[in-house]
Backbone atoms as SQL, in Angstrom:
CREATE TABLE atoms (id INTEGER PRIMARY KEY, chain TEXT, resi INTEGER, resn TEXT, atom TEXT, x REAL, y REAL, z REAL);
INSERT INTO atoms VALUES
  (1, 'A', 1, 'MET', 'N', -2.623, 9.746, -0.905),
  (2, 'A', 1, 'MET', 'CA', -3.002, 8.969, -2.054),
  (3, 'A', 1, 'MET', 'C', -3.171, 7.517, -1.624),
  (4, 'A', 2, 'VAL', 'N', -4.214, 6.894, -2.110),
  (5, 'A', 2, 'VAL', 'CA', -4.540, 5.516, -1.777),
  (6, 'A', 2, 'VAL', 'C', -4.465, 4.686, -3.044),
  (7, 'A', 3, 'GLY', 'N', -3.872, 3.488, -2.965),
  (8, 'A', 3, 'GLY', 'CA', -3.713, 2.608, -4.116),
  (9, 'A', 3, 'GLY', 'C', -4.914, 1.715, -4.344),
  (10, 'A', 4, 'LEU', 'N', -4.796, 0.835, -5.324),
  (11, 'A', 4, 'LEU', 'CA', -5.885, -0.073, -5.691),
  (12, 'A', 4, 'LEU', 'C', -6.234, -1.043, -4.563),
  (13, 'A', 5, 'GLU', 'N', -5.264, -1.380, -3.726),
  (14, 'A', 5, 'GLU', 'CA', -5.513, -2.296, -2.613),
  (15, 'A', 5, 'GLU', 'C', -6.073, -1.573, -1.400),
  (16, 'A', 6, 'ASP', 'N', -6.441, -0.294, -1.569),
  (17, 'A', 6, 'ASP', 'CA', -6.993, 0.519, -0.485),
  (18, 'A', 6, 'ASP', 'C', -5.988, 0.702, 0.640),
  (19, 'A', 7, 'ARG', 'N', -4.702, 0.794, 0.278),
  (20, 'A', 7, 'ARG', 'CA', -3.628, 1.046, 1.228),
  (21, 'A', 7, 'ARG', 'C', -3.015, 2.400, 0.909),
  (22, 'A', 8, 'GLY', 'N', -2.583, 3.130, 1.928),
  (23, 'A', 8, 'GLY', 'CA', -1.960, 4.427, 1.729),
  (24, 'A', 8, 'GLY', 'C', -0.650, 4.308, 0.974),
  (25, 'A', 9, 'LEU', 'N', -0.447, 5.162, -0.020),
  (26, 'A', 9, 'LEU', 'CA', 0.769, 5.138, -0.818),
  (27, 'A', 9, 'LEU', 'C', 1.726, 6.267, -0.459),
  (28, 'A', 10, 'GLU', 'N', 1.198, 7.399, -0.047),
  (29, 'A', 10, 'GLU', 'CA', 2.056, 8.522, 0.306),
  (30, 'A', 10, 'GLU', 'C', 1.298, 9.499, 1.184),
  (31, 'A', 11, 'GLY', 'N', 2.043, 10.415, 1.775),
  (32, 'A', 11, 'GLY', 'CA', 1.438, 11.477, 2.572),
  (33, 'A', 11, 'GLY', 'C', 0.785, 10.972, 3.841),
  (34, 'A', 12, 'VAL', 'N', -0.282, 11.646, 4.222),
  (35, 'A', 12, 'VAL', 'CA', -0.997, 11.338, 5.469),
  (36, 'A', 12, 'VAL', 'C', -1.542, 9.915, 5.435),
  (37, 'A', 13, 'GLU', 'N', -1.982, 9.470, 4.261),
  (38, 'A', 13, 'GLU', 'CA', -2.573, 8.139, 4.166),
  (39, 'A', 13, 'GLU', 'C', -1.588, 7.038, 4.541),
  (40, 'A', 14, 'VAL', 'N', -0.325, 7.139, 4.089),
  (41, 'A', 14, 'VAL', 'CA', 0.664, 6.111, 4.434),
  (42, 'A', 14, 'VAL', 'C', 1.101, 6.251, 5.886),
  (43, 'A', 15, 'LEU', 'N', 1.182, 7.461, 6.385),
  (44, 'A', 15, 'LEU', 'CA', 1.610, 7.684, 7.758),
  (45, 'A', 15, 'LEU', 'C', 0.614, 7.089, 8.759),
  (46, 'A', 16, 'TYR', 'N', -0.665, 7.248, 8.489),
  (47, 'A', 16, 'TYR', 'CA', -1.708, 6.776, 9.403),
  (48, 'A', 16, 'TYR', 'C', -2.469, 5.566, 8.857),
  (49, 'A', 17, 'ASP', 'N', -1.888, 4.835, 7.919),
  (50, 'A', 17, 'ASP', 'CA', -2.590, 3.737, 7.253),
  (51, 'A', 17, 'ASP', 'C', -3.154, 2.700, 8.225),
  (52, 'A', 18, 'ASP', 'N', -2.382, 2.324, 9.228),
  (53, 'A', 18, 'ASP', 'CA', -2.864, 1.308, 10.176),
  (54, 'A', 18, 'ASP', 'C', -4.070, 1.788, 10.967),
  (55, 'A', 19, 'LEU', 'N', -4.142, 3.081, 11.266),
  (56, 'A', 19, 'LEU', 'CA', -5.275, 3.609, 12.012),
  (57, 'A', 19, 'LEU', 'C', -6.498, 3.827, 11.130),
  (58, 'A', 20, 'LEU', 'N', -6.272, 4.171, 9.858),
  (59, 'A', 20, 'LEU', 'CA', -7.385, 4.473, 8.958),
  (60, 'A', 20, 'LEU', 'C', -8.042, 3.228, 8.381),
  (61, 'A', 21, 'GLY', 'N', -7.276, 2.207, 8.114),
  (62, 'A', 21, 'GLY', 'CA', -7.766, 1.067, 7.361),
  (63, 'A', 21, 'GLY', 'C', -8.564, 0.047, 8.135),
  (64, 'A', 22, 'GLY', 'N', -8.280, -0.108, 9.410),
  (65, 'A', 22, 'GLY', 'CA', -8.950, -1.174, 10.148),
  (66, 'A', 22, 'GLY', 'C', -8.418, -2.527, 9.720),
  (67, 'A', 23, 'LYS', 'N', -9.084, -3.579, 10.079),
  (68, 'A', 23, 'LYS', 'CA', -8.668, -4.944, 9.753),
  (69, 'A', 23, 'LYS', 'C', -9.748, -5.614, 8.909),
  (70, 'A', 24, 'PRO', 'N', -9.354, -6.487, 7.976),
  (71, 'A', 24, 'PRO', 'CA', -10.361, -7.199, 7.168),
  (72, 'A', 24, 'PRO', 'C', -11.268, -8.053, 8.047),
  (73, 'A', 25, 'GLN', 'N', -12.537, -8.142, 7.651),
  (74, 'A', 25, 'GLN', 'CA', -13.493, -8.948, 8.397),
  (75, 'A', 25, 'GLN', 'C', -14.331, -9.774, 7.435),
  (76, 'A', 26, 'PHE', 'N', -14.811, -10.893, 7.906),
  (77, 'A', 26, 'PHE', 'CA', -15.639, -11.795, 7.122),
  (78, 'A', 26, 'PHE', 'C', -17.106, -11.501, 7.411),
  (79, 'A', 27, 'VAL', 'N', -17.912, -11.300, 6.356),
  (80, 'A', 27, 'VAL', 'CA', -19.336, -11.019, 6.514),
  (81, 'A', 27, 'VAL', 'C', -20.112, -11.998, 5.634),
  (82, 'A', 28, 'VAL', 'N', -21.133, -12.648, 6.195),
  (83, 'A', 28, 'VAL', 'CA', -21.979, -13.573, 5.446),
  (84, 'A', 28, 'VAL', 'C', -23.143, -12.784, 4.849),
  (85, 'A', 29, 'ALA', 'N', -23.350, -12.932, 3.529),
  (86, 'A', 29, 'ALA', 'CA', -24.419, -12.187, 2.855),
  (87, 'A', 29, 'ALA', 'C', -25.046, -13.056, 1.776),
  (88, 'A', 30, 'GLN', 'N', -26.268, -12.686, 1.367),
  (89, 'A', 30, 'GLN', 'CA', -26.971, -13.354, 0.278),
  (90, 'A', 30, 'GLN', 'C', -27.511, -12.298, -0.669),
  (91, 'A', 31, 'GLN', 'N', -27.758, -12.709, -1.925),
  (92, 'A', 31, 'GLN', 'CA', -28.375, -11.813, -2.897),
  (93, 'A', 31, 'GLN', 'C', -29.786, -12.297, -3.173),
  (94, 'A', 32, 'ASP', 'N', -30.692, -11.341, -3.419),
  (95, 'A', 32, 'ASP', 'CA', -32.040, -11.722, -3.803),
  (96, 'A', 32, 'ASP', 'C', -32.091, -11.903, -5.325),
  (97, 'A', 33, 'ALA', 'N', -33.277, -12.181, -5.861),
  (98, 'A', 33, 'ALA', 'CA', -33.432, -12.435, -7.292),
  (99, 'A', 33, 'ALA', 'C', -33.056, -11.227, -8.147),
  (100, 'A', 34, 'LEU', 'N', -33.090, -10.029, -7.596),
  (101, 'A', 34, 'LEU', 'CA', -32.730, -8.818, -8.333),
  (102, 'A', 34, 'LEU', 'C', -31.260, -8.452, -8.167),
  (103, 'A', 35, 'GLY', 'N', -30.517, -9.285, -7.452),
  (104, 'A', 35, 'GLY', 'CA', -29.095, -9.025, -7.273),
  (105, 'A', 35, 'GLY', 'C', -28.762, -8.086, -6.131),
  (106, 'A', 36, 'ARG', 'N', -29.782, -7.733, -5.348),
  (107, 'A', 36, 'ARG', 'CA', -29.534, -6.855, -4.201),
  (108, 'A', 36, 'ARG', 'C', -28.978, -7.675, -3.037),
  (109, 'A', 37, 'LEU', 'N', -28.063, -7.091, -2.294),
  (110, 'A', 37, 'LEU', 'CA', -27.499, -7.799, -1.150),
  (111, 'A', 37, 'LEU', 'C', -28.486, -7.806, -0.002),
  (112, 'A', 38, 'VAL', 'N', -28.660, -8.976, 0.596),
  (113, 'A', 38, 'VAL', 'CA', -29.502, -9.147, 1.772),
  (114, 'A', 38, 'VAL', 'C', -28.610, -9.764, 2.843),
  (115, 'A', 39, 'PHE', 'N', -28.290, -9.018, 3.869),
  (116, 'A', 39, 'PHE', 'CA', -27.409, -9.531, 4.908),
  (117, 'A', 39, 'PHE', 'C', -28.202, -10.342, 5.907),
  (118, 'A', 40, 'ARG', 'N', -27.796, -11.587, 6.118),
  (119, 'A', 40, 'ARG', 'CA', -28.449, -12.465, 7.084),
  (120, 'A', 40, 'ARG', 'C', -27.787, -12.377, 8.455),
  (121, 'A', 41, 'GLN', 'N', -26.567, -11.919, 8.489),
  (122, 'A', 41, 'GLN', 'CA', -25.823, -11.864, 9.738),
  (123, 'A', 41, 'GLN', 'C', -25.476, -10.408, 10.022),
  (124, 'A', 42, 'ASP', 'N', -25.590, -10.033, 11.268),
  (125, 'A', 42, 'ASP', 'CA', -25.172, -8.679, 11.637),
  (126, 'A', 42, 'ASP', 'C', -23.690, -8.533, 11.349),
  (127, 'A', 43, 'GLU', 'N', -23.327, -7.326, 10.903),
  (128, 'A', 43, 'GLU', 'CA', -21.910, -7.083, 10.669),
  (129, 'A', 43, 'GLU', 'C', -21.191, -7.124, 12.006),
  (130, 'A', 44, 'PRO', 'N', -20.055, -7.815, 12.049),
  (131, 'A', 44, 'PRO', 'CA', -19.330, -7.885, 13.320),
  (132, 'A', 44, 'PRO', 'C', -18.800, -6.510, 13.727),
  (133, 'A', 45, 'ALA', 'N', -18.695, -6.321, 15.029),
  (134, 'A', 45, 'ALA', 'CA', -18.140, -5.052, 15.529),
  (135, 'A', 45, 'ALA', 'C', -16.679, -4.966, 15.124),
  (136, 'A', 46, 'PRO', 'N', -16.204, -3.774, 14.800),
  (137, 'A', 46, 'PRO', 'CA', -14.791, -3.638, 14.450),
  (138, 'A', 46, 'PRO', 'C', -13.904, -4.155, 15.578),
  (139, 'A', 47, 'GLN', 'N', -12.854, -4.891, 15.207),
  (140, 'A', 47, 'GLN', 'CA', -11.965, -5.463, 16.207),
  (141, 'A', 47, 'GLN', 'C', -11.031, -4.404, 16.786),
  (142, 'A', 48, 'ALA', 'N', -10.772, -3.375, 16.024),
  (143, 'A', 48, 'ALA', 'CA', -9.941, -2.268, 16.504),
  (144, 'A', 48, 'ALA', 'C', -10.635, -0.986, 16.078),
  (145, 'A', 49, 'PRO', 'N', -10.488, 0.062, 16.847),
  (146, 'A', 49, 'PRO', 'CA', -11.139, 1.312, 16.452),
  (147, 'A', 49, 'PRO', 'C', -10.622, 1.800, 15.100),
  (148, 'A', 50, 'ILE', 'N', -11.513, 2.367, 14.315),
  (149, 'A', 50, 'ILE', 'CA', -11.156, 2.940, 13.024),
  (150, 'A', 50, 'ILE', 'C', -11.290, 4.448, 13.159),
  (151, 'A', 51, 'PHE', 'N', -10.295, 5.176, 12.685),
  (152, 'A', 51, 'PHE', 'CA', -10.251, 6.614, 12.863),
  (153, 'A', 51, 'PHE', 'C', -10.406, 7.331, 11.530),
  (154, 'A', 52, 'ASP', 'N', -10.818, 8.565, 11.580),
  (155, 'A', 52, 'ASP', 'CA', -10.857, 9.454, 10.426),
  (156, 'A', 52, 'ASP', 'C', -9.801, 10.531, 10.637),
  (157, 'A', 53, 'VAL', 'N', -9.237, 11.015, 9.547),
  (158, 'A', 53, 'VAL', 'CA', -8.304, 12.132, 9.600),
  (159, 'A', 53, 'VAL', 'C', -8.919, 13.256, 8.785),
  (160, 'A', 54, 'TYR', 'N', -9.004, 14.417, 9.373),
  (161, 'A', 54, 'TYR', 'CA', -9.560, 15.574, 8.695),
  (162, 'A', 54, 'TYR', 'C', -8.419, 16.496, 8.280),
  (163, 'A', 55, 'LEU', 'N', -8.300, 16.719, 6.982),
  (164, 'A', 55, 'LEU', 'CA', -7.243, 17.566, 6.454),
  (165, 'A', 55, 'LEU', 'C', -7.755, 18.989, 6.297),
  (166, 'A', 56, 'THR', 'N', -6.864, 19.951, 6.504),
  (167, 'A', 56, 'THR', 'CA', -7.260, 21.349, 6.428),
  (168, 'A', 56, 'THR', 'C', -6.646, 22.065, 5.239),
  (169, 'A', 57, 'ILE', 'N', -5.930, 21.346, 4.386),
  (170, 'A', 57, 'ILE', 'CA', -5.292, 21.964, 3.219),
  (171, 'A', 57, 'ILE', 'C', -6.372, 22.491, 2.272),
  (172, 'A', 58, 'ASP', 'N', -6.238, 23.737, 1.884),
  (173, 'A', 58, 'ASP', 'CA', -7.132, 24.358, 0.908),
  (174, 'A', 58, 'ASP', 'C', -6.443, 24.256, -0.453),
  (175, 'A', 59, 'GLU', 'N', -7.057, 23.561, -1.412),
  (176, 'A', 59, 'GLU', 'CA', -6.366, 23.294, -2.675),
  (177, 'A', 59, 'GLU', 'C', -6.043, 24.562, -3.458),
  (178, 'A', 60, 'VAL', 'N', -6.858, 25.585, -3.364),
  (179, 'A', 60, 'VAL', 'CA', -6.568, 26.836, -4.075),
  (180, 'A', 60, 'VAL', 'C', -5.375, 27.536, -3.430),
  (181, 'A', 61, 'LEU', 'N', -5.387, 27.654, -2.097),
  (182, 'A', 61, 'LEU', 'CA', -4.252, 28.257, -1.401),
  (183, 'A', 61, 'LEU', 'C', -2.980, 27.436, -1.591),
  (184, 'A', 62, 'GLN', 'N', -3.109, 26.123, -1.635),
  (185, 'A', 62, 'GLN', 'CA', -1.953, 25.253, -1.860),
  (186, 'A', 62, 'GLN', 'C', -1.343, 25.528, -3.227),
  (187, 'A', 63, 'TYR', 'N', -2.176, 25.631, -4.250),
  (188, 'A', 63, 'TYR', 'CA', -1.704, 25.926, -5.600),
  (189, 'A', 63, 'TYR', 'C', -0.988, 27.278, -5.643),
  (190, 'A', 64, 'ILE', 'N', -1.597, 28.291, -5.031),
  (191, 'A', 64, 'ILE', 'CA', -1.002, 29.631, -5.032),
  (192, 'A', 64, 'ILE', 'C', 0.326, 29.623, -4.270),
  (193, 'A', 65, 'ALA', 'N', 0.367, 28.946, -3.132),
  (194, 'A', 65, 'ALA', 'CA', 1.600, 28.894, -2.339),
  (195, 'A', 65, 'ALA', 'C', 2.721, 28.227, -3.133),
  (196, 'A', 66, 'GLU', 'N', 2.434, 27.129, -3.816),
  (197, 'A', 66, 'GLU', 'CA', 3.459, 26.446, -4.601),
  (198, 'A', 66, 'GLU', 'C', 3.934, 27.325, -5.755),
  (199, 'A', 67, 'ARG', 'N', 2.999, 27.955, -6.452),
  (200, 'A', 67, 'ARG', 'CA', 3.342, 28.802, -7.595),
  (201, 'A', 67, 'ARG', 'C', 4.181, 29.999, -7.159),
  (202, 'A', 68, 'GLU', 'N', 3.742, 30.696, -6.118),
  (203, 'A', 68, 'GLU', 'CA', 4.448, 31.892, -5.664),
  (204, 'A', 68, 'GLU', 'C', 5.799, 31.564, -5.041),
  (205, 'A', 69, 'LEU', 'N', 5.891, 30.433, -4.368),
  (206, 'A', 69, 'LEU', 'CA', 7.175, 30.041, -3.799),
  (207, 'A', 69, 'LEU', 'C', 8.179, 29.728, -4.904),
  (208, 'A', 70, 'ALA', 'N', 7.729, 29.056, -5.958),
  (209, 'A', 70, 'ALA', 'CA', 8.618, 28.780, -7.098),
  (210, 'A', 70, 'ALA', 'C', 9.085, 30.082, -7.732),
  (211, 'A', 71, 'ARG', 'N', 8.192, 31.045, -7.882),
  (212, 'A', 71, 'ARG', 'CA', 8.567, 32.353, -8.439),
  (213, 'A', 71, 'ARG', 'C', 9.574, 33.066, -7.533),
  (214, 'A', 72, 'ALA', 'N', 9.348, 33.025, -6.228),
  (215, 'A', 72, 'ALA', 'CA', 10.245, 33.697, -5.284),
  (216, 'A', 72, 'ALA', 'C', 11.640, 33.080, -5.307),
  (217, 'A', 73, 'VAL', 'N', 11.725, 31.762, -5.396),
  (218, 'A', 73, 'VAL', 'CA', 13.024, 31.092, -5.458),
  (219, 'A', 73, 'VAL', 'C', 13.744, 31.491, -6.740),
  (220, 'A', 74, 'GLU', 'N', 13.007, 31.526, -7.835),
  (221, 'A', 74, 'GLU', 'CA', 13.610, 31.912, -9.114),
  (222, 'A', 74, 'GLU', 'C', 14.119, 33.358, -9.065),
  (223, 'A', 75, 'ARG', 'N', 13.317, 34.271, -8.525),
  (224, 'A', 75, 'ARG', 'CA', 13.707, 35.684, -8.453),
  (225, 'A', 75, 'ARG', 'C', 14.879, 35.918, -7.501),
  (226, 'A', 76, 'SER', 'N', 14.916, 35.187, -6.386),
  (227, 'A', 76, 'SER', 'CA', 15.941, 35.424, -5.379),
  (228, 'A', 76, 'SER', 'C', 17.260, 34.724, -5.678),
  (229, 'A', 77, 'GLY', 'N', 17.211, 33.717, -6.541),
  (230, 'A', 77, 'GLY', 'CA', 18.425, 32.961, -6.846),
  (231, 'A', 77, 'GLY', 'C', 18.776, 31.932, -5.788),
  (232, 'A', 78, 'ARG', 'N', 17.918, 31.737, -4.820),
  (233, 'A', 78, 'ARG', 'CA', 18.148, 30.732, -3.778),
  (234, 'A', 78, 'ARG', 'C', 17.833, 29.350, -4.337),
  (235, 'A', 79, 'SER', 'N', 18.357, 28.329, -3.669),
  (236, 'A', 79, 'SER', 'CA', 18.120, 26.972, -4.158),
  (237, 'A', 79, 'SER', 'C', 16.950, 26.290, -3.448),
  (238, 'A', 80, 'ARG', 'N', 16.585, 26.776, -2.271),
  (239, 'A', 80, 'ARG', 'CA', 15.514, 26.135, -1.500),
  (240, 'A', 80, 'ARG', 'C', 14.675, 27.170, -0.757),
  (241, 'A', 81, 'ALA', 'N', 13.430, 26.801, -0.506),
  (242, 'A', 81, 'ALA', 'CA', 12.546, 27.653, 0.289),
  (243, 'A', 81, 'ALA', 'C', 11.365, 26.819, 0.770),
  (244, 'A', 82, 'ALA', 'N', 10.688, 27.331, 1.779),
  (245, 'A', 82, 'ALA', 'CA', 9.496, 26.670, 2.310),
  (246, 'A', 82, 'ALA', 'C', 8.478, 27.740, 2.679),
  (247, 'A', 83, 'SER', 'N', 7.203, 27.361, 2.629),
  (248, 'A', 83, 'SER', 'CA', 6.129, 28.284, 2.940),
  (249, 'A', 83, 'SER', 'C', 5.019, 27.532, 3.667),
  (250, 'A', 84, 'VAL', 'N', 4.488, 28.169, 4.710),
  (251, 'A', 84, 'VAL', 'CA', 3.361, 27.603, 5.450),
  (252, 'A', 84, 'VAL', 'C', 2.297, 28.684, 5.564),
  (253, 'A', 85, 'VAL', 'N', 1.054, 28.346, 5.225),
  (254, 'A', 85, 'VAL', 'CA', -0.065, 29.278, 5.371),
  (255, 'A', 85, 'VAL', 'C', -0.976, 28.720, 6.454),
  (256, 'A', 86, 'LEU', 'N', -1.166, 29.504, 7.522),
  (257, 'A', 86, 'LEU', 'CA', -1.985, 29.079, 8.655),
  (258, 'A', 86, 'LEU', 'C', -3.222, 29.943, 8.784),
  (259, 'A', 87, 'ASP', 'N', -4.275, 29.381, 9.336),
  (260, 'A', 87, 'ASP', 'CA', -5.450, 30.157, 9.724),
  (261, 'A', 87, 'ASP', 'C', -5.156, 30.682, 11.125),
  (262, 'A', 88, 'PRO', 'N', -5.010, 32.001, 11.303),
  (263, 'A', 88, 'PRO', 'CA', -4.622, 32.531, 12.614),
  (264, 'A', 88, 'PRO', 'C', -5.653, 32.273, 13.714),
  (265, 'A', 89, 'ALA', 'N', -6.897, 32.090, 13.344),
  (266, 'A', 89, 'ALA', 'CA', -7.937, 31.873, 14.357),
  (267, 'A', 89, 'ALA', 'C', -7.884, 30.456, 14.927),
  (268, 'A', 90, 'THR', 'N', -7.523, 29.474, 14.096),
  (269, 'A', 90, 'THR', 'CA', -7.574, 28.076, 14.530),
  (270, 'A', 90, 'THR', 'C', -6.223, 27.390, 14.553),
  (271, 'A', 91, 'GLY', 'N', -5.235, 27.952, 13.842),
  (272, 'A', 91, 'GLY', 'CA', -3.930, 27.299, 13.729),
  (273, 'A', 91, 'GLY', 'C', -3.906, 26.211, 12.672),
  (274, 'A', 92, 'GLU', 'N', -4.997, 26.033, 11.940),
  (275, 'A', 92, 'GLU', 'CA', -5.042, 25.014, 10.890),
  (276, 'A', 92, 'GLU', 'C', -4.046, 25.345, 9.790),
  (277, 'A', 93, 'ILE', 'N', -3.392, 24.319, 9.259),
  (278, 'A', 93, 'ILE', 'CA', -2.480, 24.494, 8.130),
  (279, 'A', 93, 'ILE', 'C', -3.324, 24.491, 6.863),
  (280, 'A', 94, 'LEU', 'N', -3.311, 25.610, 6.139),
  (281, 'A', 94, 'LEU', 'CA', -4.105, 25.741, 4.921),
  (282, 'A', 94, 'LEU', 'C', -3.291, 25.438, 3.670),
  (283, 'A', 95, 'ALA', 'N', -1.970, 25.652, 3.731),
  (284, 'A', 95, 'ALA', 'CA', -1.087, 25.340, 2.608),
  (285, 'A', 95, 'ALA', 'C', 0.309, 25.113, 3.154),
  (286, 'A', 96, 'LEU', 'N', 1.044, 24.223, 2.506),
  (287, 'A', 96, 'LEU', 'CA', 2.407, 23.900, 2.892),
  (288, 'A', 96, 'LEU', 'C', 3.165, 23.586, 1.618),
  (289, 'A', 97, 'ALA', 'N', 4.182, 24.388, 1.301),
  (290, 'A', 97, 'ALA', 'CA', 4.906, 24.212, 0.041),
  (291, 'A', 97, 'ALA', 'C', 6.398, 24.194, 0.290),
  (292, 'A', 98, 'ASN', 'N', 7.121, 23.411, -0.495),
  (293, 'A', 98, 'ASN', 'CA', 8.567, 23.326, -0.477),
  (294, 'A', 98, 'ASN', 'C', 9.090, 23.554, -1.879),
  (295, 'A', 99, 'GLN', 'N', 10.237, 24.172, -1.968),
  (296, 'A', 99, 'GLN', 'CA', 10.858, 24.371, -3.258),
  (297, 'A', 99, 'GLN', 'C', 12.328, 24.001, -3.116),
  (298, 'A', 100, 'PRO', 'N', 12.867, 23.076, -3.868),
  (299, 'A', 100, 'PRO', 'CA', 12.167, 22.314, -4.892),
  (300, 'A', 100, 'PRO', 'C', 11.183, 21.337, -4.248),
  (301, 'A', 101, 'PRO', 'N', 10.164, 20.952, -5.016),
  (302, 'A', 101, 'PRO', 'CA', 9.160, 20.021, -4.471),
  (303, 'A', 101, 'PRO', 'C', 9.804, 18.704, -4.062),
  (304, 'A', 102, 'SER', 'N', 9.257, 18.083, -3.048),
  (305, 'A', 102, 'SER', 'CA', 9.766, 16.800, -2.574),
  (306, 'A', 102, 'SER', 'C', 9.560, 15.732, -3.627),
  (307, 'A', 103, 'THR', 'N', 10.574, 14.918, -3.832),
  (308, 'A', 103, 'THR', 'CA', 10.469, 13.794, -4.775),
  (309, 'A', 103, 'THR', 'C', 10.745, 12.491, -4.044),
  (310, 'A', 104, 'ARG', 'N', 10.400, 12.430, -2.772),
  (311, 'A', 104, 'ARG', 'CA', 10.698, 11.262, -1.958),
  (312, 'A', 104, 'ARG', 'C', 9.525, 10.293, -1.865),
  (313, 'A', 105, 'THR', 'N', 8.721, 10.175, -2.899),
  (314, 'A', 105, 'THR', 'CA', 7.549, 9.301, -2.836),
  (315, 'A', 105, 'THR', 'C', 7.933, 7.888, -2.462),
  (316, 'A', 106, 'ALA', 'N', 9.028, 7.386, -3.008),
  (317, 'A', 106, 'ALA', 'CA', 9.434, 6.009, -2.735),
  (318, 'A', 106, 'ALA', 'C', 9.792, 5.807, -1.271),
  (319, 'A', 107, 'THR', 'N', 10.386, 6.805, -0.621),
  (320, 'A', 107, 'THR', 'CA', 10.785, 6.637, 0.772),
  (321, 'A', 107, 'THR', 'C', 9.643, 6.901, 1.734),
  (322, 'A', 108, 'ARG', 'N', 8.546, 7.457, 1.269),
  (323, 'A', 108, 'ARG', 'CA', 7.417, 7.736, 2.163),
  (324, 'A', 108, 'ARG', 'C', 6.799, 6.461, 2.698),
  (325, 'A', 109, 'ARG', 'N', 6.910, 5.354, 1.956),
  (326, 'A', 109, 'ARG', 'CA', 6.368, 4.090, 2.427),
  (327, 'A', 109, 'ARG', 'C', 7.054, 3.659, 3.712),
  (328, 'A', 110, 'GLN', 'N', 8.282, 4.113, 3.932),
  (329, 'A', 110, 'GLN', 'CA', 9.045, 3.717, 5.100),
  (330, 'A', 110, 'GLN', 'C', 8.911, 4.737, 6.219),
  (331, 'A', 111, 'ALA', 'N', 7.966, 5.648, 6.110),
  (332, 'A', 111, 'ALA', 'CA', 7.809, 6.692, 7.130),
  (333, 'A', 111, 'ALA', 'C', 7.531, 6.060, 8.476),
  (334, 'A', 112, 'ALA', 'N', 8.156, 6.595, 9.476),
  (335, 'A', 112, 'ALA', 'CA', 7.953, 6.082, 10.830),
  (336, 'A', 112, 'ALA', 'C', 6.556, 6.455, 11.306),
  (337, 'A', 113, 'PRO', 'N', 5.941, 5.599, 12.109),
  (338, 'A', 113, 'PRO', 'CA', 4.626, 5.966, 12.656),
  (339, 'A', 113, 'PRO', 'C', 4.779, 7.164, 13.572),
  (340, 'A', 114, 'PRO', 'N', 3.704, 7.916, 13.766),
  (341, 'A', 114, 'PRO', 'CA', 3.803, 9.101, 14.611),
  (342, 'A', 114, 'PRO', 'C', 4.228, 8.712, 16.024),
  (343, 'A', 115, 'SER', 'N', 5.090, 9.514, 16.618),
  (344, 'A', 115, 'SER', 'CA', 5.554, 9.221, 17.975),
  (345, 'A', 115, 'SER', 'C', 4.451, 9.573, 18.964),
  (346, 'A', 116, 'GLU', 'N', 4.612, 9.099, 20.168),
  (347, 'A', 116, 'GLU', 'CA', 3.615, 9.372, 21.201),
  (348, 'A', 116, 'GLU', 'C', 3.577, 10.851, 21.556),
  (349, 'A', 117, 'THR', 'N', 4.681, 11.555, 21.287),
  (350, 'A', 117, 'THR', 'CA', 4.725, 12.967, 21.617),
  (351, 'A', 117, 'THR', 'C', 4.251, 13.843, 20.464),
  (352, 'A', 118, 'ALA', 'N', 3.975, 13.234, 19.305),
  (353, 'A', 118, 'ALA', 'CA', 3.526, 14.015, 18.152),
  (354, 'A', 118, 'ALA', 'C', 2.131, 14.561, 18.414),
  (355, 'A', 119, 'LEU', 'N', 1.873, 15.733, 17.902),
  (356, 'A', 119, 'LEU', 'CA', 0.543, 16.324, 18.045),
  (357, 'A', 119, 'LEU', 'C', -0.452, 15.570, 17.180),
  (358, 'A', 120, 'PRO', 'N', -1.679, 15.380, 17.614),
  (359, 'A', 120, 'PRO', 'CA', -2.682, 14.717, 16.786),
  (360, 'A', 120, 'PRO', 'C', -3.038, 15.615, 15.611),
  (361, 'A', 121, 'PRO', 'N', -3.524, 15.010, 14.509),
  (362, 'A', 121, 'PRO', 'CA', -3.908, 15.826, 13.357),
  (363, 'A', 121, 'PRO', 'C', -5.008, 16.816, 13.723),
  (364, 'A', 122, 'THR', 'N', -4.956, 17.981, 13.114),
  (365, 'A', 122, 'THR', 'CA', -5.977, 18.995, 13.323),
  (366, 'A', 122, 'THR', 'C', -7.275, 18.534, 12.686),
  (367, 'A', 123, 'THR', 'N', -8.374, 18.716, 13.364),
  (368, 'A', 123, 'THR', 'CA', -9.661, 18.340, 12.791),
  (369, 'A', 123, 'THR', 'C', -10.338, 19.546, 12.196),
  (370, 'A', 124, 'SER', 'N', -11.010, 19.325, 11.083),
  (371, 'A', 124, 'SER', 'CA', -11.724, 20.406, 10.406),
  (372, 'A', 124, 'SER', 'C', -12.791, 19.795, 9.529),
  (373, 'A', 125, 'SER', 'N', -13.750, 20.585, 9.169),
  (374, 'A', 125, 'SER', 'CA', -14.799, 20.097, 8.276),
  (375, 'A', 125, 'SER', 'C', -14.489, 20.457, 6.816),
  (376, 'A', 126, 'ARG', 'N', -13.308, 21.034, 6.548),
  (377, 'A', 126, 'ARG', 'CA', -12.980, 21.457, 5.190),
  (378, 'A', 126, 'ARG', 'C', -12.866, 20.278, 4.220),
  (379, 'A', 127, 'ALA', 'N', -12.025, 19.325, 4.540),
  (380, 'A', 127, 'ALA', 'CA', -11.812, 18.179, 3.656),
  (381, 'A', 127, 'ALA', 'C', -11.633, 16.954, 4.533),
  (382, 'A', 128, 'ARG', 'N', -12.061, 15.826, 4.051),
  (383, 'A', 128, 'ARG', 'CA', -12.004, 14.618, 4.850),
  (384, 'A', 128, 'ARG', 'C', -11.331, 13.526, 4.043),
  (385, 'A', 129, 'SER', 'N', -10.416, 12.833, 4.662),
  (386, 'A', 129, 'SER', 'CA', -9.745, 11.716, 4.037),
  (387, 'A', 129, 'SER', 'C', -10.092, 10.484, 4.843),
  (388, 'A', 130, 'SER', 'N', -10.926, 9.642, 4.292),
  (389, 'A', 130, 'SER', 'CA', -11.236, 8.390, 4.953),
  (390, 'A', 130, 'SER', 'C', -11.543, 7.377, 3.876),
  (391, 'A', 131, 'ARG', 'N', -11.457, 6.112, 4.276),
  (392, 'A', 131, 'ARG', 'CA', -11.677, 5.079, 3.276),
  (393, 'A', 131, 'ARG', 'C', -12.780, 4.170, 3.690);
């Protein structure tokens, strides 16, 4: 989730916010009589590389996984459970559910950046999160 300031608020966006957002840059532009932007100066090259993150979560499978996991916890009498749905051909994570659902939105802002040993995000053409 991204806020009004175009900064990551939770999840993947907050974890990789520094890599996704880039740095602010100054661009000189003019408008013509019709209000269209006419750029007189070439846009400066990005000062740091900007990355895209491709998410593989399938929203339908995610919904089903959350619903069925909640039902299973209720039927079994257990207090907690987790479920992961993977594509066996690619290893992509298609759904990931926890019961009870995580309510740590406030602490997600303090998430540590990915370690050097962490695996890079899986790339896919299913869904794209970029700003």
